[in-house]
C-alpha positions as CSV (number, residue, x, y, z in Angstrom):
1,M,64.5,102.3,90.1
2,E,63.1,102.6,93.3
3,S,65.3,102.1,96.7
4,V,64.5,99.4,99.2
5,N,62.7,102.4,101.5
6,T,59.7,102.7,99.0
7,M,59.3,99.3,97.3
8,T,57.5,96.4,98.4
9,L,59.7,93.8,99.8
10,E,58.6,90.4,100.7
11,A,59.6,89.2,104.0
12,G,59.9,85.4,103.5
13,K,63.2,83.7,103.2
14,R,65.8,85.9,102.9
15,T,67.9,86.6,99.7
16,N,71.2,85.9,98.8
17,V,72.2,89.1,96.6
18,R,75.3,89.6,98.8
19,Y,76.8,86.0,97.3
20,W,76.2,87.0,93.4
21,I,78.1,90.4,94.5
22,V,81.2,89.0,95.9
23,V,81.1,86.8,92.6
24,M,81.4,90.0,90.4
25,L,84.0,91.2,93.2
26,F,86.1,87.8,92.6
27,I,86.0,88.1,88.5
28,V,86.8,92.2,88.2
29,T,89.8,91.3,90.8
30,A,90.9,88.2,88.6
31,F,91.1,90.7,85.4
32,N,92.7,93.5,87.8
33,Y,95.7,90.8,88.7
34,G,95.9,89.1,85.4
35,D,96.5,92.8,83.8
36,R,99.5,92.7,86.4
37,A,100.4,89.7,85.7
38,T,101.1,90.1,81.9
39,L,104.5,91.7,82.0
40,S,106.0,88.8,84.2
41,I,104.5,86.3,81.7
42,A,105.5,87.6,78.6
43,G,108.6,89.2,80.2
44,A,111.4,86.7,79.2
45,S,110.1,87.2,75.7
46,M,110.2,90.7,76.1
47,T,113.8,91.4,77.5
48,K,115.3,89.5,74.5
49,D,113.2,91.6,71.9
50,L,113.6,95.0,74.1
51,G,117.3,94.5,74.9
52,L,116.1,94.8,78.8
53,D,118.5,93.5,81.6
54,S,117.8,92.5,85.4
55,V,117.1,95.5,86.4
56,G,116.0,97.5,83.6
57,M,113.2,94.9,84.2
58,G,112.9,95.6,87.6
59,Y,112.2,99.5,86.9
60,V,109.3,98.2,84.1
61,F,107.8,95.8,87.1
62,S,107.8,98.9,89.3
63,A,105.8,101.3,86.9
64,F,102.2,99.7,87.8
65,S,103.2,100.4,91.3
66,W,104.4,103.8,91.3
67,A,101.3,105.2,89.9
68,Y,98.9,102.9,91.8
69,V,100.7,103.9,95.0
70,I,100.1,107.6,94.0
71,G,96.7,106.8,93.1
72,Q,95.5,105.6,96.1
73,I,94.0,108.7,98.4
74,P,92.4,110.2,95.2
75,G,90.9,106.9,94.0
76,G,89.8,106.6,97.6
77,W,88.2,110.2,97.6
78,L,86.2,109.6,94.0
79,L,85.1,106.6,95.9
80,D,83.8,108.6,98.7
81,K,82.2,111.3,96.6
82,F,80.7,109.5,93.4
83,G,80.2,105.9,94.8
84,S,81.6,102.9,93.7
85,K,79.5,101.9,91.3
86,R,80.6,104.3,88.6
87,V,84.1,105.2,89.3
88,Y,85.0,101.5,89.5
89,F,83.1,101.1,85.9
90,V,85.8,103.9,84.7
91,S,88.4,102.0,86.0
92,I,88.0,99.0,84.3
93,L,87.4,100.2,81.1
94,T,90.5,103.1,81.2
95,W,93.1,99.8,82.6
96,S,92.0,97.8,80.3
97,I,92.9,100.4,77.4
98,F,95.6,100.4,79.0
99,T,96.4,96.9,79.1
100,L,95.6,96.8,75.5
101,L,98.0,98.9,74.2
102,Q,100.8,97.6,75.6
103,G,100.8,95.2,72.9
104,F,101.9,98.1,70.2
105,V,105.0,99.3,72.4
106,G,107.2,96.4,70.0
107,S,106.5,98.9,67.1
108,L,107.3,101.8,68.6
109,G,111.0,101.6,66.4
110,S,114.0,101.7,68.7
111,I,114.3,99.8,72.3
112,S,114.1,103.1,74.0
113,N,111.0,104.0,73.0
114,A,109.7,100.8,73.3
115,V,110.9,100.6,77.4
116,I,109.9,104.5,77.9
117,G,106.4,103.9,75.8
118,L,106.0,100.0,78.4
119,F,106.8,102.3,81.5
120,I,104.4,105.0,80.7
121,L,101.6,102.2,79.7
122,R,102.1,100.2,83.0
123,F,102.3,103.2,85.0
124,M,98.8,104.2,83.7
125,V,97.2,101.1,84.6
126,G,98.4,101.6,87.8
127,L,97.0,104.6,87.8
128,C,93.4,103.3,86.9
129,E,93.9,100.4,89.2
130,S,94.2,102.5,92.2
131,P,90.3,102.6,93.2
132,S,89.7,98.8,92.3
133,F,90.5,97.8,96.6
134,P,89.4,100.2,98.3
135,G,86.4,100.1,95.5
136,N,86.2,96.2,96.6
137,S,86.5,97.0,100.5
138,R,83.6,99.7,100.3
139,I,81.1,97.2,98.3
140,V,81.8,94.7,101.0
141,A,81.9,97.0,104.1
142,A,78.1,98.0,102.6
143,W,76.9,94.6,101.3
144,F,78.0,92.0,104.3
145,P,77.7,91.6,107.8
146,A,80.9,92.1,110.2
147,Q,80.4,87.7,110.7
148,E,80.4,87.5,106.8
149,R,82.9,90.1,105.9
150,G,86.8,87.8,106.4
151,T,84.8,85.2,104.0
152,A,84.0,87.8,101.4
153,V,87.1,89.6,101.7
154,S,89.2,86.6,101.2
155,I,87.0,85.4,98.1
156,F,87.5,88.7,96.2
157,N,91.4,88.6,97.6
158,S,92.0,85.0,96.3
159,A,91.4,85.9,93.2
160,Q,94.9,87.2,92.8
161,Y,95.7,83.5,93.1
162,F,92.9,82.3,90.2
163,A,94.0,84.9,87.9
164,T,97.5,83.1,87.7
165,V,95.4,79.6,87.3
166,I,93.2,80.8,84.7
167,F,95.4,83.4,83.0
168,A,98.7,82.2,83.2
169,P,98.4,78.9,81.3
170,I,96.8,80.9,78.4
171,M,99.4,84.3,78.7
172,G,102.2,81.3,78.7
173,W,100.5,79.6,75.3
174,L,99.9,82.9,73.5
175,T,103.4,84.1,74.1
176,H,104.8,80.2,72.8
177,A,102.2,80.1,70.2
178,V,101.8,84.0,68.7
179,G,104.1,86.3,70.4
180,W,103.9,88.2,73.6
181,S,101.8,91.1,72.1
182,H,98.6,88.9,72.2
183,V,98.7,88.6,75.9
184,F,97.7,92.0,76.5
185,F,95.5,92.0,73.5
186,F,93.8,89.4,75.0
187,M,93.6,90.4,78.2
188,G,92.6,94.1,77.6
189,G,90.0,93.5,75.2
190,L,88.5,91.1,77.5
191,G,88.6,93.6,80.4
192,I,86.7,96.3,78.5
193,L,83.7,93.9,77.4
194,L,84.1,93.4,81.7
195,S,83.5,96.9,82.6
196,F,79.9,97.1,81.1
197,V,79.1,93.3,82.7
198,W,79.9,95.6,85.8
199,L,77.5,98.3,85.2
200,K,74.5,95.8,84.9
201,V,75.5,93.8,87.7
202,I,76.8,96.1,90.9
203,K,74.0,98.2,92.8
204,N,73.7,99.9,96.2
205,P,72.4,97.5,98.8
206,T,69.1,99.6,99.1
207,D,68.5,100.0,95.4
208,H,68.9,95.9,94.5
209,P,65.3,94.5,92.8
210,S,66.6,91.2,94.2
211,M,66.7,91.9,97.5
212,N,64.0,91.5,100.0
213,R,63.8,93.2,103.1
214,A,64.7,90.4,105.6
215,E,68.5,90.3,103.9
216,L,68.5,94.2,104.1
217,E,67.9,94.0,107.7
218,Y,70.5,90.7,108.5
219,I,73.1,92.4,106.9
220,E,72.4,95.9,108.6
221,Q,72.0,94.3,112.1
222,G,75.4,92.7,111.4
223,G,77.1,96.3,110.4
224,A,76.7,96.3,106.5
225,L,77.2,100.1,105.7
226,T,73.9,99.8,103.8
227,N,73.5,103.8,103.3
228,M,77.3,104.6,102.2
229,D,76.6,106.1,99.1
230,Q,73.6,107.7,99.7
231,P,73.5,111.7,99.3
232,A,72.3,112.8,102.7
233,K,75.3,110.7,104.3
234,K,77.9,112.0,102.4
235,A,76.4,115.8,103.3
236,A,77.3,114.8,107.1
237,M,81.1,114.3,106.7
238,T,82.1,117.8,107.7
239,I,85.9,116.8,108.8
240,S,88.1,117.7,106.2
241,K,90.3,114.7,104.7
242,W,93.4,115.4,105.4
243,D,92.4,115.9,109.1
244,A,90.7,112.8,108.8
245,I,94.4,111.0,107.6
246,K,95.7,112.8,109.9
247,Q,93.8,110.4,112.5
248,L,94.8,107.8,111.2
249,L,97.9,107.8,111.0
250,Q,98.3,108.5,114.8
251,S,96.7,105.5,115.4
252,R,98.9,102.6,116.5
253,M,96.3,100.3,115.3
254,M,96.7,101.3,111.4
255,V,100.6,101.9,111.8
256,G,100.7,98.3,112.4
257,V,98.4,97.5,109.7
258,Y,99.7,99.6,107.0
259,L,103.5,98.2,108.1
260,G,101.8,94.3,107.8
261,Q,99.9,94.7,104.4
262,Y,103.5,96.1,103.0
263,C,105.3,93.2,104.1
264,I,102.3,90.6,103.0
265,N,102.4,92.6,99.6
266,A,106.3,91.9,99.0
267,L,105.3,88.6,98.7
268,T,102.4,89.2,96.4
269,Y,104.5,91.7,93.9
270,F,107.2,88.3,94.2
271,F,104.8,86.0,92.8
272,I,103.5,88.2,90.2
273,T,106.9,89.8,88.7
274,W,109.6,87.8,89.2
275,F,108.2,84.2,90.4
276,P,107.6,83.3,86.4
277,V,111.4,84.3,85.8
278,Y,112.6,82.8,88.4
279,L,111.3,79.3,86.8
280,V,112.3,80.4,83.5
281,Q,115.8,81.6,85.1
282,E,116.7,79.8,88.1
283,R,114.8,77.0,87.5
284,G,115.8,76.4,83.4
285,M,112.2,76.0,82.9
286,S,110.3,76.8,79.4
287,I,108.5,79.9,79.1
288,L,105.3,77.4,78.1
289,K,106.2,75.2,80.7
290,A,106.5,78.0,83.3
291,G,103.0,79.1,82.7
292,F,101.6,76.2,83.2
293,I,103.8,75.2,86.6
294,A,103.1,78.8,88.2
295,S,99.2,77.6,88.2
296,I,100.2,75.0,90.9
297,P,101.3,77.6,93.7
298,A,99.0,79.9,92.5
299,I,95.8,76.8,93.1
300,C,97.1,76.8,96.7
301,G,97.0,80.1,97.2
302,F,94.1,80.5,95.9
303,T,92.9,77.9,98.5
304,G,94.5,79.1,101.5
305,G,93.2,82.6,100.3
306,V,89.3,81.5,100.9
307,L,89.7,79.0,103.6
308,G,91.7,81.9,105.5
309,G,88.2,84.0,105.8
310,I,86.3,81.4,106.9
311,I,88.7,80.3,109.5
312,S,88.4,84.2,110.9
313,D,84.4,84.1,110.5
314,H,84.1,80.7,111.9
315,M,85.9,82.0,115.2
316,L,84.3,85.1,115.3
317,R,81.0,83.1,115.1
318,R,82.4,81.0,117.6
319,G,82.9,83.7,120.4
320,Y,86.7,84.5,119.8
321,S,87.4,88.7,119.5
322,L,87.7,90.1,116.9
323,T,91.2,90.7,116.9
324,I,92.2,87.2,117.4
325,A,89.9,85.9,114.6
326,R,91.8,88.3,112.4
327,K,94.8,88.0,113.3
328,T,95.8,84.3,113.9
329,P,95.1,83.0,110.5
330,I,97.7,86.1,109.3
331,V,100.3,85.3,112.0
332,L,99.9,81.5,111.2
333,G,100.2,82.5,107.2
334,M,103.1,84.2,107.4
335,M,105.0,81.6,109.5
336,L,104.1,78.9,106.5
337,S,105.1,81.4,104.1
338,M,108.6,81.5,105.3
339,S,108.9,78.4,104.1
340,M,110.4,79.6,100.3
341,V,113.6,80.1,101.7
342,I,114.4,76.3,102.0
343,C,114.0,76.4,97.5
344,N,117.6,77.8,98.0
345,Y,119.0,74.5,99.5
346,V,117.0,72.1,97.1
347,D,117.5,70.8,93.7
348,S,114.5,68.6,92.7
349,E,112.2,70.6,90.8
350,F,108.8,68.8,92.4
351,M,110.4,69.9,95.8
352,V,110.4,73.4,94.6
353,I,107.0,73.7,93.8
354,A,105.8,71.6,96.1
355,I,107.3,74.3,98.8
356,M,106.4,77.0,97.0
357,A,103.1,76.2,96.7
358,A,103.0,75.3,100.7
359,A,104.4,78.9,101.1
360,F,101.6,80.7,98.7
361,F,98.9,78.5,100.6
362,G,100.0,80.7,103.8
363,K,100.4,83.7,101.9
364,G,96.6,83.2,101.1
365,V,95.6,82.1,104.5
366,G,97.3,85.2,106.2
367,A,96.3,87.9,103.9
368,L,93.4,89.3,105.3
369,G,94.5,92.9,105.5
370,W,91.2,93.9,103.6
371,A,88.9,92.5,106.0
372,V,91.2,94.2,108.8
373,M,90.6,97.3,106.6
374,A,86.7,97.1,106.4
375,D,86.3,96.5,109.9
376,T,88.7,99.4,111.0
377,A,88.1,102.1,108.6
378,P,85.8,105.1,110.1
379,K,82.4,105.1,107.9
380,E,82.5,108.6,106.9
381,I,85.6,108.2,104.6
382,S,85.7,104.1,103.9
383,G,87.0,104.4,100.3
384,L,89.7,107.3,101.8
385,S,91.1,105.0,104.7
386,G,91.0,101.9,102.0
387,G,93.1,103.7,99.8
388,L,95.4,105.1,102.3
389,F,96.0,101.6,103.5
390,N,96.5,100.0,100.1
391,M,99.3,102.9,99.7
392,F,101.1,101.6,102.2
393,G,100.9,98.3,101.4
394,N,101.5,99.1,97.8
395,I,104.9,101.1,98.1
396,S,106.3,97.5,98.6
397,G,105.0,97.2,94.7
398,I,107.3,99.8,94.0
399,V,110.7,98.8,96.4
400,T,110.3,94.8,96.2
401,P,110.6,94.3,92.7
402,I,113.6,96.6,92.1
403,A,115.3,95.6,95.2
404,I,115.3,91.7,93.6
405,G,116.4,92.8,90.3
406,Y,119.5,94.5,92.2
407,I,120.1,91.4,94.4
408,I,119.6,89.2,91.1
409,S,122.1,91.8,89.3
410,A,125.0,91.5,92.0
411,T,124.7,87.8,93.1
412,G,123.9,86.2,90.0
413,S,121.1,84.3,91.6
414,F,117.8,84.6,93.3
415,N,119.0,82.9,96.6
416,G,119.0,86.5,98.1
417,A,115.5,87.3,96.7
418,L,113.8,84.5,98.6
419,V,115.5,85.6,101.7
420,Y,114.5,89.3,101.1
421,V,110.8,88.1,100.6
422,G,110.8,85.6,103.2
423,M,111.7,88.4,106.1
424,H,108.8,90.7,105.1
425,A,106.7,87.4,106.1
426,L,108.6,87.8,109.6
427,L,108.0,91.6,109.6
428,A,104.2,91.0,109.4
429,I,104.1,88.4,112.1
430,V,106.4,91.5,114.4
431,S,103.6,94.2,113.5
432,F,100.4,92.1,114.0
433,I,101.5,90.6,117.3
434,F,103.1,93.6,118.5
435,I,102.2,96.6,117.3
436,V,98.5,96.2,115.8
437,G,97.0,95.5,119.5
438,T,93.0,95.6,119.4
439,I,91.3,95.5,116.7
440,K,88.1,97.8,116.2
441,R,86.6,100.5,114.1
442,I,87.9,104.2,114.4
443,E,85.8,107.0,115.5
444,L,86.7,110.2,113.9
445,K,87.1,113.1,116.0
446,Y,85.2,116.3,114.5
């Protein structure tokens, strides 16, 4: 395929190919989170069939994140070396295969074999998904100018809620009607098909045949890193990846961003692991009803997620600094997320859902960590930097499910779990206000 540098491009009205790119990122991320959430929807039935208690289920929930964290730095390195398109294709294909295979764990004979098999398969899903969000960040940095980056990131990031809106009712119905194994068959099979759609749709900005020069110049003038995957660019990297990582870890700004993302992800992992179980065990809903009810806070989280990016980019265009434009939605959103603790003091099912909807709306508004990453990552190691960021953020995916499992086991209720999650929202506020400081792109020292 001819590149933009050699092909003839019309200079007329600016094309908007980048919008279709972010639509594809949104769809893939929705499947990404749908596959993560399979266990939470099927979990209540699986615990009965496999004989798991709350602590055991907490460890199985965390299996994904152990591998996801381990794979972040290698995944980011692979993205920088081989490019987003190829690495991401392999990622989608393999995580979907391992999701599908989870449907067979009930046929492994003994309960112990089933639990071990489930843990291993969840671990492999996490390992294969590890390049996904660093890949999203790289693609947004390559395709979008700074003044549109917050919106683009918020769109793909809000897919985590859209996944629940779309897939939770379907997975709840499948579990109710034909059994929990079909949840994994359904999600895994669709994901395999999606991986080949990805190959057809995703291209580098300088290689896309539908993009005209006006759009290319517009995004480049706005700071898009359109040549990120070009061989000449990669050859210019003379610093070792470990030296680059050391420089990132010595940055107070990045340490604050990493801590903030860890705390924000505590809310995410509560939502995609224990929240449906909370509705069934603590609030007495049926599995089918919980699947549909869980979609209400998800819709609010999706709305807040898109709105947070729009607000941030609007502030940037109005002349506010990048620091103020990114931090304001994060702080306000996390303040609203803390309201979930109020659920400990109400009995009405309607009030619980309303409060959770407000909390996850706030979480959506505040989920701008990946926009900050796209704004700050050194251009030479965008994938590696995103992997490091995601590694710290998703350590929360290991700790949160296990900690909540122990809290429930020790107290017999979810009250302490909601306080635990709410305190993480408060710590995220402290981190972004007092630790992060000025948000700016890091320049590596050679």
